[in-house]
CHARMM internal coordinates of N, CA and C (Angstrom, degrees):
IC EDIT
DIST 1 N 1 CA 1.4527
DIST 1 CA 1 C 1.5185
ANGL 1 N 1 CA 1 C 111.10
DIST 1 C 2 N 1.3414
ANGL 1 CA 1 C 2 N 117.40
DIHE 1 N 1 CA 1 C 2 N -46.35
DIST 2 N 2 CA 1.4605
ANGL 1 C 2 N 2 CA 119.23
DIHE 1 CA 1 C 2 N 2 CA 179.97
DIST 2 CA 2 C 1.5161
ANGL 2 N 2 CA 2 C 111.68
DIHE 1 C 2 N 2 CA 2 C -62.62
DIST 2 C 3 N 1.3353
ANGL 2 CA 2 C 3 N 117.81
DIHE 2 N 2 CA 2 C 3 N -28.92
DIST 3 N 3 CA 1.4606
ANGL 2 C 3 N 3 CA 120.87
DIHE 2 CA 2 C 3 N 3 CA 177.19
DIST 3 CA 3 C 1.5173
ANGL 3 N 3 CA 3 C 111.32
DIHE 2 C 3 N 3 CA 3 C -62.68
DIST 3 C 4 N 1.3152
ANGL 3 CA 3 C 4 N 117.04
DIHE 3 N 3 CA 3 C 4 N -43.58
DIST 4 N 4 CA 1.4676
ANGL 3 C 4 N 4 CA 121.45
DIHE 3 CA 3 C 4 N 4 CA 178.36
DIST 4 CA 4 C 1.5236
ANGL 4 N 4 CA 4 C 109.65
DIHE 3 C 4 N 4 CA 4 C -64.46
DIST 4 C 5 N 1.3260
ANGL 4 CA 4 C 5 N 117.13
DIHE 4 N 4 CA 4 C 5 N -42.50
DIST 5 N 5 CA 1.4679
ANGL 4 C 5 N 5 CA 120.29
DIHE 4 CA 4 C 5 N 5 CA 179.30
DIST 5 CA 5 C 1.5242
ANGL 5 N 5 CA 5 C 111.21
DIHE 4 C 5 N 5 CA 5 C -64.34
DIST 5 C 6 N 1.3259
ANGL 5 CA 5 C 6 N 117.08
DIHE 5 N 5 CA 5 C 6 N -41.54
DIST 6 N 6 CA 1.4655
ANGL 5 C 6 N 6 CA 120.31
DIHE 5 CA 5 C 6 N 6 CA 179.47
DIST 6 CA 6 C 1.5228
ANGL 6 N 6 CA 6 C 111.30
DIHE 5 C 6 N 6 CA 6 C -65.50
DIST 6 C 7 N 1.3361
ANGL 6 CA 6 C 7 N 117.62
DIHE 6 N 6 CA 6 C 7 N -41.09
DIST 7 N 7 CA 1.4712
ANGL 6 C 7 N 7 CA 120.10
DIHE 6 CA 6 C 7 N 7 CA 177.16
DIST 7 CA 7 C 1.5216
ANGL 7 N 7 CA 7 C 110.62
DIHE 6 C 7 N 7 CA 7 C -64.14
DIST 7 C 8 N 1.3292
ANGL 7 CA 7 C 8 N 116.91
DIHE 7 N 7 CA 7 C 8 N -39.78
DIST 8 N 8 CA 1.4650
ANGL 7 C 8 N 8 CA 120.73
DIHE 7 CA 7 C 8 N 8 CA 178.77
DIST 8 CA 8 C 1.5237
ANGL 8 N 8 CA 8 C 110.87
DIHE 7 C 8 N 8 CA 8 C -64.00
DIST 8 C 9 N 1.3256
ANGL 8 CA 8 C 9 N 116.96
DIHE 8 N 8 CA 8 C 9 N -39.93
DIST 9 N 9 CA 1.4640
ANGL 8 C 9 N 9 CA 120.99
DIHE 8 CA 8 C 9 N 9 CA 176.75
DIST 9 CA 9 C 1.5185
ANGL 9 N 9 CA 9 C 110.74
DIHE 8 C 9 N 9 CA 9 C -61.43
DIST 9 C 10 N 1.3329
ANGL 9 CA 9 C 10 N 116.37
DIHE 9 N 9 CA 9 C 10 N -48.31
DIST 10 N 10 CA 1.4673
ANGL 9 C 10 N 10 CA 120.90
DIHE 9 CA 9 C 10 N 10 CA -178.49
DIST 10 CA 10 C 1.5199
ANGL 10 N 10 CA 10 C 111.88
DIHE 9 C 10 N 10 CA 10 C -63.85
DIST 10 C 11 N 1.3309
ANGL 10 CA 10 C 11 N 116.29
DIHE 10 N 10 CA 10 C 11 N -40.62
DIST 11 N 11 CA 1.4653
ANGL 10 C 11 N 11 CA 121.26
DIHE 10 CA 10 C 11 N 11 CA -177.20
DIST 11 CA 11 C 1.5268
ANGL 11 N 11 CA 11 C 112.84
DIHE 10 C 11 N 11 CA 11 C -86.22
DIST 11 C 12 N 1.3407
ANGL 11 CA 11 C 12 N 116.23
DIHE 11 N 11 CA 11 C 12 N -7.18
DIST 12 N 12 CA 1.4722
ANGL 11 C 12 N 12 CA 121.21
DIHE 11 CA 11 C 12 N 12 CA -176.42
DIST 12 CA 12 C 1.5303
ANGL 12 N 12 CA 12 C 110.72
DIHE 11 C 12 N 12 CA 12 C 53.94
DIST 12 C 13 N 1.3486
ANGL 12 CA 12 C 13 N 114.63
DIHE 12 N 12 CA 12 C 13 N 49.28
DIST 13 N 13 CA 1.4574
ANGL 12 C 13 N 13 CA 121.74
DIHE 12 CA 12 C 13 N 13 CA -178.28
DIST 13 CA 13 C 1.5281
ANGL 13 N 13 CA 13 C 110.31
DIHE 12 C 13 N 13 CA 13 C -119.26
DIST 13 C 14 N 1.3295
ANGL 13 CA 13 C 14 N 117.52
DIHE 13 N 13 CA 13 C 14 N 144.19
DIST 14 N 14 CA 1.4645
ANGL 13 C 14 N 14 CA 120.48
DIHE 13 CA 13 C 14 N 14 CA 179.00
DIST 14 CA 14 C 1.5288
ANGL 14 N 14 CA 14 C 112.28
DIHE 13 C 14 N 14 CA 14 C -73.01
DIST 14 C 15 N 1.3214
ANGL 14 CA 14 C 15 N 114.64
DIHE 14 N 14 CA 14 C 15 N 156.79
DIST 15 N 15 CA 1.4594
ANGL 14 C 15 N 15 CA 122.21
DIHE 14 CA 14 C 15 N 15 CA 175.84
DIST 15 CA 15 C 1.5263
ANGL 15 N 15 CA 15 C 108.83
DIHE 14 C 15 N 15 CA 15 C -131.73
DIST 15 C 16 N 1.3093
ANGL 15 CA 15 C 16 N 115.24
DIHE 15 N 15 CA 15 C 16 N 161.76
DIST 16 N 16 CA 1.4575
ANGL 15 C 16 N 16 CA 122.19
DIHE 15 CA 15 C 16 N 16 CA 171.31
DIST 16 CA 16 C 1.5192
ANGL 16 N 16 CA 16 C 107.51
DIHE 15 C 16 N 16 CA 16 C -100.64
DIST 16 C 17 N 1.3159
ANGL 16 CA 16 C 17 N 117.00
DIHE 16 N 16 CA 16 C 17 N 132.25
DIST 17 N 17 CA 1.4588
ANGL 16 C 17 N 17 CA 122.45
DIHE 16 CA 16 C 17 N 17 CA 176.31
DIST 17 CA 17 C 1.5182
ANGL 17 N 17 CA 17 C 109.02
DIHE 16 C 17 N 17 CA 17 C -112.75
DIST 17 C 18 N 1.3028
ANGL 17 CA 17 C 18 N 116.56
DIHE 17 N 17 CA 17 C 18 N 138.35
DIST 18 N 18 CA 1.4573
ANGL 17 C 18 N 18 CA 121.39
DIHE 17 CA 17 C 18 N 18 CA 163.54
DIST 18 CA 18 C 1.5156
ANGL 18 N 18 CA 18 C 103.59
DIHE 17 C 18 N 18 CA 18 C -105.27
DIST 18 C 19 N 1.3200
ANGL 18 CA 18 C 19 N 115.71
DIHE 18 N 18 CA 18 C 19 N 120.44
DIST 19 N 19 CA 1.4528
ANGL 18 C 19 N 19 CA 121.94
DIHE 18 CA 18 C 19 N 19 CA -162.17
DIST 19 CA 19 C 1.5235
ANGL 19 N 19 CA 19 C 110.52
DIHE 18 C 19 N 19 CA 19 C -135.37
DIST 19 C 20 N 1.3195
ANGL 19 CA 19 C 20 N 115.76
DIHE 19 N 19 CA 19 C 20 N 142.14
DIST 20 N 20 CA 1.4551
ANGL 19 C 20 N 20 CA 121.95
DIHE 19 CA 19 C 20 N 20 CA 173.69
DIST 20 CA 20 C 1.5234
ANGL 20 N 20 CA 20 C 107.29
DIHE 19 C 20 N 20 CA 20 C -94.29
DIST 20 C 21 N 1.3424
ANGL 20 CA 20 C 21 N 117.13
DIHE 20 N 20 CA 20 C 21 N 111.57
DIST 21 N 21 CA 1.4671
ANGL 20 C 21 N 21 CA 119.76
DIHE 20 CA 20 C 21 N 21 CA -174.95
DIST 21 CA 21 C 1.5291
ANGL 21 N 21 CA 21 C 111.77
DIHE 20 C 21 N 21 CA 21 C -79.61
DIST 21 C 22 N 1.3191
ANGL 21 CA 21 C 22 N 116.87
DIHE 21 N 21 CA 21 C 22 N -179.41
DIST 22 N 22 CA 1.4690
ANGL 21 C 22 N 22 CA 122.74
DIHE 21 CA 21 C 22 N 22 CA -174.60
DIST 22 CA 22 C 1.5270
ANGL 22 N 22 CA 22 C 112.74
DIHE 21 C 22 N 22 CA 22 C -60.99
DIST 22 C 23 N 1.3219
ANGL 22 CA 22 C 23 N 117.58
DIHE 22 N 22 CA 22 C 23 N -26.12
DIST 23 N 23 CA 1.4680
ANGL 22 C 23 N 23 CA 120.68
DIHE 22 CA 22 C 23 N 23 CA 178.75
DIST 23 CA 23 C 1.5298
ANGL 23 N 23 CA 23 C 111.83
DIHE 22 C 23 N 23 CA 23 C -96.96
DIST 23 C 24 N 1.3358
ANGL 23 CA 23 C 24 N 116.27
DIHE 23 N 23 CA 23 C 24 N 18.03
DIST 24 N 24 CA 1.4735
ANGL 23 C 24 N 24 CA 123.99
DIHE 23 CA 23 C 24 N 24 CA 177.23
DIST 24 CA 24 C 1.5262
ANGL 24 N 24 CA 24 C 113.35
DIHE 23 C 24 N 24 CA 24 C 64.36
DIST 24 C 25 N 1.3211
ANGL 24 CA 24 C 25 N 116.53
DIHE 24 N 24 CA 24 C 25 N 27.00
DIST 25 N 25 CA 1.4626
ANGL 24 C 25 N 25 CA 121.25
DIHE 24 CA 24 C 25 N 25 CA 174.76
DIST 25 CA 25 C 1.5220
ANGL 25 N 25 CA 25 C 108.33
DIHE 24 C 25 N 25 CA 25 C -98.31
DIST 25 C 26 N 1.3230
ANGL 25 CA 25 C 26 N 115.65
DIHE 25 N 25 CA 25 C 26 N 139.54
DIST 26 N 26 CA 1.4581
ANGL 25 C 26 N 26 CA 120.27
DIHE 25 CA 25 C 26 N 26 CA 177.25
DIST 26 CA 26 C 1.5195
ANGL 26 N 26 CA 26 C 108.41
DIHE 25 C 26 N 26 CA 26 C -81.37
DIST 26 C 27 N 1.3187
ANGL 26 CA 26 C 27 N 115.71
DIHE 26 N 26 CA 26 C 27 N 130.44
DIST 27 N 27 CA 1.4569
ANGL 26 C 27 N 27 CA 121.70
DIHE 26 CA 26 C 27 N 27 CA -178.64
DIST 27 CA 27 C 1.5212
ANGL 27 N 27 CA 27 C 109.20
DIHE 26 C 27 N 27 CA 27 C -136.17
DIST 27 C 28 N 1.3086
ANGL 27 CA 27 C 28 N 116.00
DIHE 27 N 27 CA 27 C 28 N 153.81
DIST 28 N 28 CA 1.4639
ANGL 27 C 28 N 28 CA 120.79
DIHE 27 CA 27 C 28 N 28 CA 175.73
DIST 28 CA 28 C 1.5172
ANGL 28 N 28 CA 28 C 108.02
DIHE 27 C 28 N 28 CA 28 C -115.73
DIST 28 C 29 N 1.3200
ANGL 28 CA 28 C 29 N 115.61
DIHE 28 N 28 CA 28 C 29 N 131.92
DIST 29 N 29 CA 1.4647
ANGL 28 C 29 N 29 CA 121.39
DIHE 28 CA 28 C 29 N 29 CA -177.93
DIST 29 CA 29 C 1.5167
ANGL 29 N 29 CA 29 C 110.30
DIHE 28 C 29 N 29 CA 29 C -132.03
DIST 29 C 30 N 1.3137
ANGL 29 CA 29 C 30 N 115.50
DIHE 29 N 29 CA 29 C 30 N 142.29
DIST 30 N 30 CA 1.4624
ANGL 29 C 30 N 30 CA 121.00
DIHE 29 CA 29 C 30 N 30 CA 168.19
DIST 30 CA 30 C 1.5181
ANGL 30 N 30 CA 30 C 105.91
DIHE 29 C 30 N 30 CA 30 C -96.87
DIST 30 C 31 N 1.3411
ANGL 30 CA 30 C 31 N 116.18
DIHE 30 N 30 CA 30 C 31 N 123.49
DIST 31 N 31 CA 1.4613
ANGL 30 C 31 N 31 CA 120.52
DIHE 30 CA 30 C 31 N 31 CA -176.93
DIST 31 CA 31 C 1.5229
ANGL 31 N 31 CA 31 C 110.25
DIHE 30 C 31 N 31 CA 31 C -134.25
DIST 31 C 32 N 1.3175
ANGL 31 CA 31 C 32 N 114.62
DIHE 31 N 31 CA 31 C 32 N 156.62
DIST 32 N 32 CA 1.4585
ANGL 31 C 32 N 32 CA 122.12
DIHE 31 CA 31 C 32 N 32 CA 172.11
DIST 32 CA 32 C 1.5238
ANGL 32 N 32 CA 32 C 106.86
DIHE 31 C 32 N 32 CA 32 C -110.02
DIST 32 C 33 N 1.3349
ANGL 32 CA 32 C 33 N 117.82
DIHE 32 N 32 CA 32 C 33 N 106.90
DIST 33 N 33 CA 1.4666
ANGL 32 C 33 N 33 CA 120.13
DIHE 32 CA 32 C 33 N 33 CA -179.27
DIST 33 CA 33 C 1.5254
ANGL 33 N 33 CA 33 C 111.34
DIHE 32 C 33 N 33 CA 33 C -60.95
DIST 33 C 34 N 1.3372
ANGL 33 CA 33 C 34 N 115.50
DIHE 33 N 33 CA 33 C 34 N 134.86
DIST 34 N 34 CA 1.4589
ANGL 33 C 34 N 34 CA 121.84
DIHE 33 CA 33 C 34 N 34 CA 179.68
DIST 34 CA 34 C 1.5211
ANGL 34 N 34 CA 34 C 111.68
DIHE 33 C 34 N 34 CA 34 C -113.61
DIST 34 C 35 N 1.3410
ANGL 34 CA 34 C 35 N 116.46
DIHE 34 N 34 CA 34 C 35 N -35.99
DIST 35 N 35 CA 1.4621
ANGL 34 C 35 N 35 CA 120.50
DIHE 34 CA 34 C 35 N 35 CA -177.59
DIST 35 CA 35 C 1.5271
ANGL 35 N 35 CA 35 C 108.78
DIHE 34 C 35 N 35 CA 35 C -159.87
DIST 35 C 36 N 1.3214
ANGL 35 CA 35 C 36 N 115.59
DIHE 35 N 35 CA 35 C 36 N 138.71
DIST 36 N 36 CA 1.4565
ANGL 35 C 36 N 36 CA 121.80
DIHE 35 CA 35 C 36 N 36 CA 175.08
DIST 36 CA 36 C 1.5146
ANGL 36 N 36 CA 36 C 107.12
DIHE 35 C 36 N 36 CA 36 C -122.04
DIST 36 C 37 N 1.3350
ANGL 36 CA 36 C 37 N 115.23
DIHE 36 N 36 CA 36 C 37 N 112.12
DIST 37 N 37 CA 1.4610
ANGL 36 C 37 N 37 CA 120.23
DIHE 36 CA 36 C 37 N 37 CA -178.33
DIST 37 CA 37 C 1.5215
ANGL 37 N 37 CA 37 C 108.55
DIHE 36 C 37 N 37 CA 37 C -130.06
DIST 37 C 38 N 1.3228
ANGL 37 CA 37 C 38 N 115.94
DIHE 37 N 37 CA 37 C 38 N 113.79
DIST 38 N 38 CA 1.4576
ANGL 37 C 38 N 38 CA 119.81
DIHE 37 CA 37 C 38 N 38 CA -176.39
DIST 38 CA 38 C 1.5162
ANGL 38 N 38 CA 38 C 109.88
DIHE 37 C 38 N 38 CA 38 C 61.62
DIST 38 C 39 N 1.3254
ANGL 38 CA 38 C 39 N 115.80
DIHE 38 N 38 CA 38 C 39 N -124.76
DIST 39 N 39 CA 1.4647
ANGL 38 C 39 N 39 CA 120.91
DIHE 38 CA 38 C 39 N 39 CA -179.57
DIST 39 CA 39 C 1.5217
ANGL 39 N 39 CA 39 C 112.89
DIHE 38 C 39 N 39 CA 39 C -97.71
DIST 39 C 40 N 1.3200
ANGL 39 CA 39 C 40 N 117.22
DIHE 39 N 39 CA 39 C 40 N 8.58
DIST 40 N 40 CA 1.4588
ANGL 39 C 40 N 40 CA 120.35
DIHE 39 CA 39 C 40 N 40 CA -176.93
DIST 40 CA 40 C 1.5290
ANGL 40 N 40 CA 40 C 111.23
DIHE 39 C 40 N 40 CA 40 C -111.02
DIST 40 C 41 N 1.3198
ANGL 40 CA 40 C 41 N 115.02
DIHE 40 N 40 CA 40 C 41 N 130.95
DIST 41 N 41 CA 1.4572
ANGL 40 C 41 N 41 CA 122.51
DIHE 40 CA 40 C 41 N 41 CA 175.32
DIST 41 CA 41 C 1.5190
ANGL 41 N 41 CA 41 C 107.72
DIHE 40 C 41 N 41 CA 41 C -107.73
DIST 41 C 42 N 1.3195
ANGL 41 CA 41 C 42 N 116.51
DIHE 41 N 41 CA 41 C 42 N 121.68
DIST 42 N 42 CA 1.4692
ANGL 41 C 42 N 42 CA 121.42
DIHE 41 CA 41 C 42 N 42 CA 172.07
DIST 42 CA 42 C 1.5113
ANGL 42 N 42 CA 42 C 105.61
DIHE 41 C 42 N 42 CA 42 C -97.46
DIST 42 C 43 N 1.3349
ANGL 42 CA 42 C 43 N 116.25
DIHE 42 N 42 CA 42 C 43 N 125.73
DIST 43 N 43 CA 1.4568
ANGL 42 C 43 N 43 CA 120.56
DIHE 42 CA 42 C 43 N 43 CA -174.97
DIST 43 CA 43 C 1.5214
ANGL 43 N 43 CA 43 C 110.19
DIHE 42 C 43 N 43 CA 43 C -149.73
DIST 43 C 44 N 1.3335
ANGL 43 CA 43 C 44 N 114.81
DIHE 43 N 43 CA 43 C 44 N 152.99
DIST 44 N 44 CA 1.4635
ANGL 43 C 44 N 44 CA 119.71
DIHE 43 CA 43 C 44 N 44 CA 172.42
DIST 44 CA 44 C 1.5218
ANGL 44 N 44 CA 44 C 107.21
DIHE 43 C 44 N 44 CA 44 C -81.69
DIST 44 C 45 N 1.3221
ANGL 44 CA 44 C 45 N 116.50
DIHE 44 N 44 CA 44 C 45 N 121.21
DIST 45 N 45 CA 1.4603
ANGL 44 C 45 N 45 CA 122.47
DIHE 44 CA 44 C 45 N 45 CA 179.05
DIST 45 CA 45 C 1.5318
ANGL 45 N 45 CA 45 C 108.09
DIHE 44 C 45 N 45 CA 45 C -93.13
DIST 45 C 46 N 1.3302
ANGL 45 CA 45 C 46 N 116.48
DIHE 45 N 45 CA 45 C 46 N 119.82
DIST 46 N 46 CA 1.4589
ANGL 45 C 46 N 46 CA 120.31
DIHE 45 CA 45 C 46 N 46 CA -178.54
DIST 46 CA 46 C 1.5266
ANGL 46 N 46 CA 46 C 111.78
DIHE 45 C 46 N 46 CA 46 C -71.98
DIST 46 C 47 N 1.3365
ANGL 46 CA 46 C 47 N 118.26
DIHE 46 N 46 CA 46 C 47 N -28.38
DIST 47 N 47 CA 1.4603
ANGL 46 C 47 N 47 CA 121.44
DIHE 46 CA 46 C 47 N 47 CA 178.27
DIST 47 CA 47 C 1.5275
ANGL 47 N 47 CA 47 C 111.09
DIHE 46 C 47 N 47 CA 47 C -65.86
DIST 47 C 48 N 1.3180
ANGL 47 CA 47 C 48 N 116.72
DIHE 47 N 47 CA 47 C 48 N -46.01
DIST 48 N 48 CA 1.4685
ANGL 47 C 48 N 48 CA 122.06
DIHE 47 CA 47 C 48 N 48 CA -178.38
DIST 48 CA 48 C 1.5281
ANGL 48 N 48 CA 48 C 112.84
DIHE 47 C 48 N 48 CA 48 C -91.93
DIST 48 C 49 N 1.3377
ANGL 48 CA 48 C 49 N 116.39
DIHE 48 N 48 CA 48 C 49 N -12.09
DIST 49 N 49 CA 1.4590
ANGL 48 C 49 N 49 CA 122.99
DIHE 48 CA 48 C 49 N 49 CA -175.84
DIST 49 CA 49 C 1.5330
ANGL 49 N 49 CA 49 C 110.80
DIHE 48 C 49 N 49 CA 49 C 53.06
DIST 49 C 50 N 1.3371
ANGL 49 CA 49 C 50 N 114.39
DIHE 49 N 49 CA 49 C 50 N 44.86
DIST 50 N 50 CA 1.4626
ANGL 49 C 50 N 50 CA 122.12
DIHE 49 CA 49 C 50 N 50 CA -179.38
DIST 50 CA 50 C 1.5239
ANGL 50 N 50 CA 50 C 109.22
DIHE 49 C 50 N 50 CA 50 C -145.07
DIST 50 C 51 N 1.3229
ANGL 50 CA 50 C 51 N 115.01
DIHE 50 N 50 CA 50 C 51 N 158.35
DIST 51 N 51 CA 1.4565
ANGL 50 C 51 N 51 CA 120.00
DIHE 50 CA 50 C 51 N 51 CA 169.78
DIST 51 CA 51 C 1.5183
ANGL 51 N 51 CA 51 C 107.57
DIHE 50 C 51 N 51 CA 51 C -78.60
DIST 51 C 52 N 1.3304
ANGL 51 CA 51 C 52 N 115.99
DIHE 51 N 51 CA 51 C 52 N 128.57
DIST 52 N 52 CA 1.4622
ANGL 51 C 52 N 52 CA 121.50
DIHE 51 CA 51 C 52 N 52 CA -176.70
DIST 52 CA 52 C 1.5220
ANGL 52 N 52 CA 52 C 110.12
DIHE 51 C 52 N 52 CA 52 C -128.82
DIST 52 C 53 N 1.3228
ANGL 52 CA 52 C 53 N 116.19
DIHE 52 N 52 CA 52 C 53 N 159.27
DIST 53 N 53 CA 1.4599
ANGL 52 C 53 N 53 CA 122.54
DIHE 52 CA 52 C 53 N 53 CA 174.36
DIST 53 CA 53 C 1.5223
ANGL 53 N 53 CA 53 C 108.61
DIHE 52 C 53 N 53 CA 53 C -105.86
DIST 53 C 54 N 1.3230
ANGL 53 CA 53 C 54 N 116.23
DIHE 53 N 53 CA 53 C 54 N 132.82
DIST 54 N 54 CA 1.4562
ANGL 53 C 54 N 54 CA 122.55
DIHE 53 CA 53 C 54 N 54 CA 178.46
DIST 54 CA 54 C 1.5207
ANGL 54 N 54 CA 54 C 108.48
DIHE 53 C 54 N 54 CA 54 C -122.62
DIST 54 C 55 N 1.3224
ANGL 54 CA 54 C 55 N 116.70
DIHE 54 N 54 CA 54 C 55 N 129.07
DIST 55 N 55 CA 1.4547
ANGL 54 C 55 N 55 CA 121.60
DIHE 54 CA 54 C 55 N 55 CA 174.93
DIST 55 CA 55 C 1.5269
ANGL 55 N 55 CA 55 C 107.17
DIHE 54 C 55 N 55 CA 55 C -78.70
DIST 55 C 56 N 1.3272
ANGL 55 CA 55 C 56 N 117.37
DIHE 55 N 55 CA 55 C 56 N 120.68
DIST 56 N 56 CA 1.4650
ANGL 55 C 56 N 56 CA 120.11
DIHE 55 CA 55 C 56 N 56 CA -176.13
DIST 56 CA 56 C 1.5283
ANGL 56 N 56 CA 56 C 112.11
DIHE 55 C 56 N 56 CA 56 C -64.12
DIST 56 C 57 N 1.3316
ANGL 56 CA 56 C 57 N 118.22
DIHE 56 N 56 CA 56 C 57 N -21.09
DIST 57 N 57 CA 1.4687
ANGL 56 C 57 N 57 CA 120.28
DIHE 56 CA 56 C 57 N 57 CA 175.19
DIST 57 CA 57 C 1.5253
ANGL 57 N 57 CA 57 C 111.18
DIHE 56 C 57 N 57 CA 57 C -64.51
DIST 57 C 58 N 1.3353
ANGL 57 CA 57 C 58 N 117.46
DIHE 57 N 57 CA 57 C 58 N -23.30
DIST 58 N 58 CA 1.4647
ANGL 57 C 58 N 58 CA 122.03
DIHE 57 CA 57 C 58 N 58 CA -178.47
DIST 58 CA 58 C 1.5256
ANGL 58 N 58 CA 58 C 113.18
DIHE 57 C 58 N 58 CA 58 C -97.09
DIST 58 C 59 N 1.3288
ANGL 58 CA 58 C 59 N 117.57
DIHE 58 N 58 CA 58 C 59 N 0.60
DIST 59 N 59 CA 1.4615
ANGL 58 C 59 N 59 CA 120.68
DIHE 58 CA 58 C 59 N 59 CA 176.75
DIST 59 CA 59 C 1.5226
ANGL 59 N 59 CA 59 C 107.65
DIHE 58 C 59 N 59 CA 59 C -84.55
DIST 59 C 60 N 1.3252
ANGL 59 CA 59 C 60 N 116.05
DIHE 59 N 59 CA 59 C 60 N 116.92
DIST 60 N 60 CA 1.4577
ANGL 59 C 60 N 60 CA 121.44
DIHE 59 CA 59 C 60 N 60 CA -177.96
DIST 60 CA 60 C 1.5191
ANGL 60 N 60 CA 60 C 111.66
DIHE 59 C 60 N 60 CA 60 C -85.64
DIST 60 C 61 N 1.3365
ANGL 60 CA 60 C 61 N 116.07
DIHE 60 N 60 CA 60 C 61 N -32.89
DIST 61 N 61 CA 1.4590
ANGL 60 C 61 N 61 CA 121.40
DIHE 60 CA 60 C 61 N 61 CA -179.54
DIST 61 CA 61 C 1.5213
ANGL 61 N 61 CA 61 C 108.79
DIHE 60 C 61 N 61 CA 61 C -156.82
DIST 61 C 62 N 1.3240
ANGL 61 CA 61 C 62 N 115.57
DIHE 61 N 61 CA 61 C 62 N 148.73
DIST 62 N 62 CA 1.4625
ANGL 61 C 62 N 62 CA 120.88
DIHE 61 CA 61 C 62 N 62 CA 176.55
DIST 62 CA 62 C 1.5212
ANGL 62 N 62 CA 62 C 107.73
DIHE 61 C 62 N 62 CA 62 C -143.02
DIST 62 C 63 N 1.3329
ANGL 62 CA 62 C 63 N 115.85
DIHE 62 N 62 CA 62 C 63 N 136.57
DIST 63 N 63 CA 1.4578
ANGL 62 C 63 N 63 CA 120.35
DIHE 62 CA 62 C 63 N 63 CA 179.78
DIST 63 CA 63 C 1.5226
ANGL 63 N 63 CA 63 C 109.06
DIHE 62 C 63 N 63 CA 63 C -152.69
DIST 63 C 64 N 1.3373
ANGL 63 CA 63 C 64 N 116.80
DIHE 63 N 63 CA 63 C 64 N 155.93
DIST 64 N 64 CA 1.4669
ANGL 63 C 64 N 64 CA 120.02
DIHE 63 CA 63 C 64 N 64 CA -178.68
DIST 64 CA 64 C 1.5266
ANGL 64 N 64 CA 64 C 111.30
DIHE 63 C 64 N 64 CA 64 C -57.44
DIST 64 C 65 N 1.3143
ANGL 64 CA 64 C 65 N 116.21
DIHE 64 N 64 CA 64 C 65 N 137.68
DIST 65 N 65 CA 1.4616
ANGL 64 C 65 N 65 CA 120.90
DIHE 64 CA 64 C 65 N 65 CA 178.32
DIST 65 CA 65 C 1.5226
ANGL 65 N 65 CA 65 C 110.71
DIHE 64 C 65 N 65 CA 65 C -70.96
DIST 65 C 66 N 1.3184
ANGL 65 CA 65 C 66 N 116.75
DIHE 65 N 65 CA 65 C 66 N -32.53
DIST 66 N 66 CA 1.4604
ANGL 65 C 66 N 66 CA 122.53
DIHE 65 CA 65 C 66 N 66 CA 179.68
DIST 66 CA 66 C 1.5192
ANGL 66 N 66 CA 66 C 107.39
DIHE 65 C 66 N 66 CA 66 C -131.42
DIST 66 C 67 N 1.3224
ANGL 66 CA 66 C 67 N 116.86
DIHE 66 N 66 CA 66 C 67 N 93.74
DIST 67 N 67 CA 1.4643
ANGL 66 C 67 N 67 CA 121.27
DIHE 66 CA 66 C 67 N 67 CA -174.34
DIST 67 CA 67 C 1.5250
ANGL 67 N 67 CA 67 C 112.92
DIHE 66 C 67 N 67 CA 67 C -61.08
DIST 67 C 68 N 1.3340
ANGL 67 CA 67 C 68 N 118.06
DIHE 67 N 67 CA 67 C 68 N -30.57
DIST 68 N 68 CA 1.4660
ANGL 67 C 68 N 68 CA 120.44
DIHE 67 CA 67 C 68 N 68 CA -178.73
DIST 68 CA 68 C 1.5256
ANGL 68 N 68 CA 68 C 111.53
DIHE 67 C 68 N 68 CA 68 C -61.54
DIST 68 C 69 N 1.3138
ANGL 68 CA 68 C 69 N 117.50
DIHE 68 N 68 CA 68 C 69 N -35.92
DIST 69 N 69 CA 1.4635
ANGL 68 C 69 N 69 CA 120.89
DIHE 68 CA 68 C 69 N 69 CA -179.21
DIST 69 CA 69 C 1.5202
ANGL 69 N 69 CA 69 C 111.99
DIHE 68 C 69 N 69 CA 69 C -68.15
DIST 69 C 70 N 1.3241
ANGL 69 CA 69 C 70 N 117.08
DIHE 69 N 69 CA 69 C 70 N -23.08
DIST 70 N 70 CA 1.4620
ANGL 69 C 70 N 70 CA 121.35
DIHE 69 CA 69 C 70 N 70 CA -174.92
DIST 70 CA 70 C 1.5237
ANGL 70 N 70 CA 70 C 111.86
DIHE 69 C 70 N 70 CA 70 C -93.27
DIST 70 C 71 N 1.3197
ANGL 70 CA 70 C 71 N 117.82
DIHE 70 N 70 CA 70 C 71 N -10.35
DIST 71 N 71 CA 1.4590
ANGL 70 C 71 N 71 CA 119.82
DIHE 70 CA 70 C 71 N 71 CA -179.26
DIST 71 CA 71 C 1.5160
ANGL 71 N 71 CA 71 C 109.76
DIHE 70 C 71 N 71 CA 71 C -71.17
DIST 71 C 72 N 1.3242
ANGL 71 CA 71 C 72 N 114.99
DIHE 71 N 71 CA 71 C 72 N 138.27
DIST 72 N 72 CA 1.4605
ANGL 71 C 72 N 72 CA 119.83
DIHE 71 CA 71 C 72 N 72 CA 178.58
DIST 72 CA 72 C 1.5197
ANGL 72 N 72 CA 72 C 109.19
DIHE 71 C 72 N 72 CA 72 C -76.21
DIST 72 C 73 N 1.3244
ANGL 72 CA 72 C 73 N 115.54
DIHE 72 N 72 CA 72 C 73 N 137.75
DIST 73 N 73 CA 1.4600
ANGL 72 C 73 N 73 CA 119.46
DIHE 72 CA 72 C 73 N 73 CA 177.43
DIST 73 CA 73 C 1.5162
ANGL 73 N 73 CA 73 C 108.88
DIHE 72 C 73 N 73 CA 73 C -83.60
DIST 73 C 74 N 1.3093
ANGL 73 CA 73 C 74 N 116.34
DIHE 73 N 73 CA 73 C 74 N 154.75
DIST 74 N 74 CA 1.4527
ANGL 73 C 74 N 74 CA 118.49
DIHE 73 CA 73 C 74 N 74 CA 177.32
DIST 74 CA 74 C 1.4200
ANGL 74 N 74 CA 74 C 110.34
DIHE 73 C 74 N 74 CA 74 C 138.54
END
COOR INIT
IC SEED 1 N 1 CA 1 C
IC BUILD
């Protein structure tokens, strides 16, 4: 999971998160990762249109928001 987040940070590309929120509800968010420090991901959340903090322990799944952009050319 951290590998996908690190690639998204380097490529400045959005990802989809399946996330367990503070009230233990599963939610899906499209975010643009801005910084990964320890267990905290700072990202722009497109749903809330705000910069938010996500605890990586609560991220159940992460995948590229636009898989075509991540495919290697060649």
